[in-house]
C-alpha positions in Angstrom: 7.5 -2.6 4.2 10.3 -2.6 1.7 9.2 -4.5 -1.6 11.2 -5.8 -4.5 13.3 -2.9 -6.3 11.4 -2.4 -9.6 7.9 -2.4 -7.4 5.8 0.3 -6.3 5.5 1.0 -2.6 2.7 -0.7 -1.0 0.7 1.1 1.9 -0.5 -1.2 4.6 -4.1 -0.6 5.3 -5.5 -0.3 8.7 -6.8 -3.5 8.9 -4.2 -5.6 8.7 -2.2 -3.5 11.2 -5.3 -4.0 13.7 -5.3 -7.8 13.0 -1.6 -7.6 13.9 -2.7 -5.8 17.1 -5.1 -8.7 18.0 -3.1 -11.4 17.6 -0.6 -9.6 19.5 -3.2 -9.7 22.4 -4.3 -13.6 22.1 -0.6 -14.0 22.5 -0.5 -11.9 25.7 -3.7 -13.5 26.8 -2.2 -16.9 26.3 1.2 -16.1 28.4 -1.3 -14.8 31.1 -3.2 -18.3 31.0 -0.2 -19.7 31.1 0.9 -18.1 34.6 -2.4 -18.5 35.9 -2.3 -22.4 35.6 1.1 -22.4 36.9 -0.1 -20.6 40.4 -2.6 -23.2 41.0 -1.3 -26.3 39.5 0.5 -27.3 42.5 -3.1 -27.6 44.4 -4.4 -29.6 41.5 -1.9 -32.3 42.0 -2.5 -32.6 45.9 -6.2 -32.6 45.7 -6.2 -35.4 43.0 -3.4 -37.4 45.0 -5.5 -37.2 48.2 -8.9 -38.5 46.4 -7.0 -41.1 44.4 -4.9 -42.1 47.1 -5.0 -45.9 47.8 -7.4 -46.5 44.4 -6.4 -48.1 41.1 -6.2 -44.6 39.7 -3.3 -43.3 42.2 -1.3 -42.3 39.4 -3.9 -40.0 38.0 -2.2 -37.0 40.1 1.1 -37.3 38.3 -0.5 -37.9 35.0 -2.3 -34.3 35.3 0.8 -32.8 36.3 2.7 -33.8 33.4 -0.3 -32.9 31.3 -0.3 -29.3 32.8 3.2 -28.7 32.1 3.0 -29.7 28.3 -0.1 -27.5 27.8 2.1 -24.9 29.4 4.6 -25.2 27.0 2.5 -25.4 24.0 0.7 -22.4 25.1 3.9 -20.2 25.0 5.0 -21.8 21.5 1.4 -21.0 20.6 2.0 -17.1 22.0 5.3 -17.0 20.4 4.1 -18.2 16.8 1.3 -15.7 17.4 3.7 -12.4 17.7 5.8 -13.9 14.6 2.8 -14.1 12.5 1.8 -10.4 13.4 5.0 -9.1 12.2 4.9 -11.2 9.0 1.3 -10.1 8.2 2.4 -6.3 8.4 5.0 -6.9 5.9 2.5 -8.4 3.6 3.5 -12.0 3.4 0.8 -14.1 2.3 2.1 -17.1 3.4 1.8 -16.0 6.8 -1.7 -14.8 6.5 -2.7 -18.6 5.3 -0.5 -19.7 8.4 -2.5 -17.5 10.5 -6.1 -18.8 9.3 -5.1 -22.5 9.9 -3.5 -22.0 13.6 -6.1 -19.3 14.6 -8.9 -22.0 13.3 -7.4 -24.7 15.2 -6.3 -22.2 18.6 -10.2 -21.0 17.9 -11.6 -24.5 18.2 -9.9 -25.4 21.5 -10.5 -22.2 23.0 -14.4 -22.5 22.6 -14.0 -25.9 23.7 -12.4 -25.0 26.4 -14.8 -22.3 27.3 -17.7 -24.8 26.6 -16.5 -27.2 29.2 -16.0 -24.4 31.6 -19.6 -22.9 31.6 -21.1 -26.6 31.4 -19.5 -28.6 33.6 -16.1 -27.7 34.8 -13.0 -30.1 34.4 -15.0 -33.2 35.1 -18.3 -34.0 34.5 -20.9 -36.7 35.3 -21.7 -38.8 38.6 -20.7 -42.3 37.7 -18.0 -44.1 39.7 -16.4 -47.3 39.2 -14.7 -49.4 41.7 -12.9 -47.3 44.2 -12.3 -44.4 42.3 -14.0 -41.5 43.6 -17.3 -40.1 41.6 -16.4 -37.1 39.3 -18.9 -34.8 41.6 -16.4 -35.5 44.5 -13.3 -34.5 42.7 -15.1 -31.5 41.2 -16.6 -30.4 44.7 -12.9 -30.8 46.2 -11.0 -28.9 43.5 -13.6 -25.9 43.6 -12.9 -25.7 47.6 -9.1 -25.8 47.1 -8.8 -23.7 44.1 -9.1 -19.9 44.9 -12.4 -17.9 44.3 -10.9 -15.8 41.5 -9.6 -18.6 39.6 -12.8 -19.8 37.7 -14.1 -16.3 36.7 -10.4 -15.0 35.1 -10.3 -18.0 33.3 -13.5 -17.5 31.6 -13.0 -14.2 31.2 -9.6 -14.4 29.7 -10.6 -17.3 27.1 -13.9 -15.1 26.1 -11.5 -11.9 25.3 -9.0 -14.6 23.4 -11.7 -16.1 21.5 -13.3 -12.7 20.2 -10.0 -11.0 19.5 -8.8 -14.1 17.5 -12.2 -14.3 15.6 -11.8 -10.6 14.7 -8.2 -10.9 13.7 -9.0 -14.0 11.6 -12.2 -11.8 9.8 -10.0 -8.5 8.9 -7.4 -10.3 7.3 -10.1 -11.6 4.8 -11.4 -8.2 4.1 -11.1 -6.7 0.3 -8.2 -4.7 1.8 -5.9 -6.9 3.1 -6.4 -8.7 -0.1 -5.1 -6.1 -2.2 -2.3 -5.7 0.4 -1.3 -9.2 0.3 -1.6 -9.5 -3.6 2.1 -9.5 -5.1 2.9 -6.4 -6.5 3.5 -6.1 -10.6 7.2 -4.8 -11.2 6.8 -1.0 -12.3 8.6 0.6 -15.4 12.0 2.3 -14.6 13.0 5.5 -16.7 16.1 5.4 -18.2 19.1 6.6 -15.7 20.9 9.5 -17.1 24.4 8.8 -18.0 23.8 5.2 -18.3 25.3 2.7 -21.3 23.3 2.3 -24.1 24.0 -0.5 -26.7 26.7 0.6 -29.7 25.6 0.2 -33.1 28.0 -1.3 -35.9 29.8 1.2 -38.0 30.0 1.2 -41.6 32.4 -0.4 -43.8 35.4 2.2 -44.2 34.3 4.6 -41.1 36.2 4.1 -37.9 34.5 2.5 -35.1 33.8 4.3 -31.7 35.4 3.3 -28.8 33.7 0.7 -26.8 32.0 -0.6 -30.4 31.9 -4.3 -30.8 34.3 -6.0 -33.5 32.8 -7.1 -36.8 34.1 -9.8 -38.7 35.4 -8.6 -42.5 34.5 -9.7 -45.8 36.8 -12.2 -47.6 38.5 -10.5 -50.7 37.2 -11.2 -54.2 39.7 -13.4 -56.2 41.9 -11.5 -58.4 41.2 -8.3 -56.8 44.0 -6.3 -55.1 44.3 -6.3 -51.8 42.9 -3.2 -50.0 44.9 -0.7 -48.0 43.8 0.1 -44.6 40.4 2.1 -44.3 39.1 0.5 -47.3 41.0 2.6 -50.3 42.7 0.5 -53.0 46.4 0.6 -53.0 48.2 3.6 -54.5 50.7 3.5 -57.7 54.0 4.8 -57.3 54.3 8.4 -57.2 50.8 9.1 -56.9 48.1 9.6 -54.6 46.4 7.0 -52.4 43.3 5.7 -54.3 44.4 7.5 -57.7 44.2 5.5 -61.1 46.7 5.9 -63.4 46.7 5.3 -67.5 49.8 2.5 -68.3 52.8 4.1 -69.9 53.6 3.1 -73.7 56.3 0.7 -74.2 60.0 2.6 -74.8 61.2 3.4 -78.3 57.6 3.8 -79.9 
């Protein structure tokens, strides 16, 4: 993974990598469940349409078919989301880890509820009937006769594997090694670069500045003092050297 400039490189621990692979496995199982559901959705619709024909719940077959299509689309979106979260977790994004816990917890509850329903009563439960509507036991019997023999075992097996893989992935992301990896790294100290520019120091009065030095304002002259020559030297007298002090000449005729 690539960190921000100035931060030490981080090594992804094995628990994070394993968690990401488990999330991808759950996504693959979601796709398999989608394929299995689409393979039998037509038969389920025919069975319900025949069972509820001429009753007050004749539209139940169409409602069940539409619900199956919506569930398939949601499963596909969840699978894609799990893959994206797995990739972001490998890069150390703490926000994706939190999202994985939230989405994974919801998916865990839904998958566990579906398994419990399949183990205890199938798609319907109870034997009560109302009016001209067939009983739940009758609907369940017709579905079992119409669906392939492999449908229920495969559906339960995929759900159980997905449930265990998802639980393991969520636990791995909460281990101390994962916490250290997802913690925001502190910026490290960078040594000076050879040949780099350093801030210039101001020069003393009367000394020429170095190229690139900033210009500093000069002090105002003292009232009554002669102006100074360039470089901070007093003006030179006629015929004398710059900065040389000469005595005044006596008046003529003395």
